[in-house]
C-alpha positions in Angstrom: 137.4 111.2 89.4 135.1 112.8 86.7 133.1 115.6 88.5 130.0 114.3 86.5 130.4 110.9 88.0 131.0 112.2 91.5 127.9 114.4 91.4 125.8 111.4 89.8 127.1 108.9 92.6 126.3 111.3 95.2 122.7 111.8 93.9 122.1 108.1 93.7 123.3 107.6 97.2 121.0 110.4 98.5 118.1 109.0 96.6 118.6 105.5 98.1 118.9 107.1 101.6 115.8 109.3 101.4 113.6 107.2 99.1 114.9 103.5 99.1 111.8 102.4 97.2 111.5 105.1 94.7 111.1 103.6 91.4 112.7 106.5 89.3 116.3 105.9 88.3 118.9 108.1 86.7 121.7 106.3 84.9 122.1 108.4 81.7 125.1 110.4 83.0 126.7 107.2 84.2 126.4 105.7 80.7 127.9 108.9 79.2 130.8 108.8 81.5 131.5 105.2 80.5 131.2 106.0 76.8 133.5 109.1 77.3 136.1 106.8 78.8 135.8 104.3 76.0 136.4 107.1 73.4 139.5 108.2 75.3 141.0 104.8 76.0 138.8 102.1 74.2 139.8 98.5 75.0 138.0 95.4 75.6 137.6 95.8 79.3 135.7 99.1 78.9 133.5 97.6 76.3 132.6 94.7 78.8 131.7 97.3 81.4 129.6 99.3 78.9 127.7 96.1 77.8 127.1 94.9 81.3 125.9 98.4 82.3 123.5 98.5 79.5 122.0 95.1 80.5 121.6 96.2 84.1 120.2 99.5 83.1 117.5 97.6 81.1 116.7 95.5 84.1 116.5 98.5 86.3 114.1 100.3 84.1 111.6 97.4 83.8 111.9 96.8 87.5 111.2 100.5 88.3 108.2 100.4 86.1 106.9 97.2 87.6 107.5 98.6 91.1 105.5 101.7 90.4 102.6 99.6 88.8 102.3 97.1 91.6 102.2 99.7 94.4 99.5 101.7 92.5 97.4 98.6 91.9 97.9 97.5 95.6 96.6 100.9 96.7 93.6 100.6 94.5 92.8 97.2 96.0 93.3 98.5 99.6 90.8 101.3 98.9 88.2 98.8 97.4 88.7 96.7 100.5 88.1 99.5 102.8 84.9 100.3 100.8 83.7 96.7 101.2 84.5 96.8 105.0 82.2 99.8 105.2 79.6 98.1 103.3 79.8 95.0 105.4 79.6 97.2 108.5 76.4 98.7 107.1 74.9 95.4 106.4 75.7 94.3 110.0 74.0 97.3 111.5 71.0 96.7 109.3 71.1 93.0 110.6 71.1 94.2 114.3 68.2 96.7 113.6 66.3 93.8 112.3 67.0 91.8 115.2 65.9 94.6 117.6 62.6 94.9 115.7 62.0 91.1 115.9 62.7 91.2 119.6 60.2 93.9 120.0 57.6 91.8 118.2 58.4 88.8 120.3 58.2 91.0 123.6 54.8 92.2 122.5 53.5 88.8 121.8 54.6 87.7 125.2 52.7 90.5 126.8 49.6 89.6 125.1 50.1 86.0 126.1 50.7 86.9 129.7 47.5 89.0 129.9 45.5 85.9 128.7 44.7 87.7 125.4 44.8 86.0 121.9 48.0 87.0 120.2 47.5 89.1 117.0 48.7 87.1 113.9 50.5 90.0 112.6 53.0 89.9 115.5 54.3 86.3 114.6 54.3 87.2 110.9 56.4 90.3 111.4 58.8 88.5 113.7 59.1 85.8 111.1 59.7 88.3 108.3 62.4 90.0 110.3 64.1 86.7 111.0 64.0 85.9 107.3 65.4 89.3 106.4 68.1 88.8 109.0 69.2 85.6 107.3 69.5 87.4 104.0 71.3 90.5 105.4 73.8 88.2 107.1 74.6 86.3 104.0 75.2 89.6 102.1 77.5 90.9 105.0 79.6 87.9 105.1 79.9 88.0 101.2 81.1 91.5 101.5 83.6 90.4 104.1 84.9 87.6 102.0 85.4 89.9 99.0 87.2 92.5 101.5 89.6 89.7 102.6 90.4 88.7 99.0 91.1 92.3 97.9 93.2 92.9 101.0 95.2 89.6 100.4 95.8 90.5 96.9 96.9 93.9 97.8 99.3 92.6 100.3 100.9 90.3 97.7 101.2 93.1 95.3 103.0 95.2 98.0 105.3 92.2 98.6 106.1 92.2 94.8 106.7 96.0 94.9 109.3 95.6 97.7 111.1 93.1 95.7 111.1 95.2 92.5 112.2 98.3 94.6 115.0 96.4 96.2 116.0 95.0 92.8 116.1 98.5 91.4 118.4 99.7 94.3 120.8 96.9 93.6 120.9 97.6 89.9 121.6 101.3 90.7 124.4 100.6 92.8 125.8 98.1 90.3 125.7 100.7 87.5 127.3 103.2 89.8 130.2 100.7 90.6 130.4 100.0 86.8 131.1 103.7 86.2 133.7 103.8 89.0 135.5 100.7 87.5 135.5 102.3 84.1 137.2 105.4 85.5 139.7 103.6 87.7 140.2 100.7 85.3 139.8 98.5 88.4 138.7 94.9 87.6 137.8 94.2 91.3 135.4 97.0 91.3 133.9 95.8 88.0 133.5 92.3 89.5 131.9 93.9 92.6 129.5 95.6 90.3 128.7 92.4 88.5 128.0 90.6 91.7 125.7 93.4 93.1 123.8 93.4 89.8 123.5 89.7 89.6 122.2 89.7 93.2 119.4 91.8 92.0 118.3 89.6 89.0 116.8 86.7 91.5 114.7 89.5 93.2 113.5 90.7 89.8 112.7 87.2 88.5 110.9 86.2 91.7 108.8 89.4 91.8 108.1 89.2 88.0 106.9 85.5 88.2 105.3 85.8 91.7 
């Protein structure tokens, strides 16, 4: 086997082993090897291998770009979701603080009443104001939590798409490598295996692209 193909196949295998979702792909040397074989022997079989390999490489390139884009967007949404959670927590802390203040006013009013003294009007007014502020703060906190959940759900969806794109890239890489092997060995069974692997990646690519 051509040492260039041997080295490249080993690099592809190592890349899939260590970084199975890495969107970067290297297929130039595989294409060069196929073209060299075509120049040496020519023939319709090698031309078909070159054509299918080129198509699969195009799918792999698009899938790799989309895999990178979706994971970056998902991470951004996760960051925004975390920020919204922090804001919601601050709102709830403010809500509890208002509740404590309202309770203090009510306890003070109760002590005045127990002593048989007229309750200052400002105590009821302040307690009422704190209750109204609590209602507003609660609504704001719940809105933040709703936004947080929406951002988190969208991020999870994008991560799912990322995994689909990454899996499609892996299948396309394996298919291209098998295509190079088929070109070197003139083995039609290997080429058919390459086609089957490549075709199995296309549904994942389409589902992720349309999802």
